C-alpha positions, -999 to +999 in steps of 0.1 A: -141-703+104-150-696+068-179-709+047-166-725+014-196-712-005-193-677+009-156-668+013-166-634+028-186-649+057-168-640+090-145-615+073-142-583+092-140-561+061-172-574+047-201-548+047-234-562+036-251-528+034-224-516+010-228-547-013-266-547-012-269-510-019-245-511-048-262-498-080-294-486-063-301-449-067-298-431-034-335-421-033-345-458-037-319-473-013-338-493+013-307-496+035-303-458+038-319-457+073-311-493+082-330-525+076-364-528+093-363-552+122-384-584+118-405-574+148-414-541+131-429-560+101-446-587+121-467-560+138-487-555+106-493-592+098-528-594+115-542-563+098-570-574+075-572-561+039-599-564+013-588-580-020-610-576-051-605-591-086-623-571-112-631-591-144-646-560-161-671-532-158-703-523-173-728-494-169-765-495-175-796-476-165-816-487-135-845-496-158-822-521-176-809-535-143-845-542-131-852-562-163-824-585-156-834-620-145-818-654-140-796-663-169-792-627-181-758-619-196-741-586-188-715-576-213-682-563-197-656-539-211-629-566-213-622-593-239-615-629-233-578-633-223-573-597-211-558-592-177-581-586-147-574-558-122-565-568-086-573-542-059-562-542-023-583-518-001-597-502-034-562-495-047-551-510-079-519-531-071-516-557-098-530-574-129-535-610-134-552-639-151-580-662-139-570-698-132-588-729-119-574-744-087-591-777-081-628-767-081-624-730-074-613-700-094-580-683-085-558-655-099-522-656-110-505-622-107-488-613-139-479-576-133-474-554-103-487-519-108-464-492-094-481-467-071-488-433-085-482-418-051-446-411-039 
């Protein structure tokens, strides 16, 4: 029985790996060693990670820090509207923008940062 929306469904000469890997360079082909099983991925779902959103940075001497009080303003190295950095376990993974969600702050990811490690 064939699916009218997918004429190749049920066809014996249909190779999903061949179609999905088409145009992907060999070193980046995720199907080279087979697709990971769903149970392999679910094993990591309960691992906690620390996520940090860094609005900006500043440095000052301890003497300046001790003089700060309620209402003090610390100037950061970012300008209004600039992207913030999103870290997972102290590794930069993305950049984003601050948004308001109901009465809380949130972050919209605008860019995924490629890992420098291979």
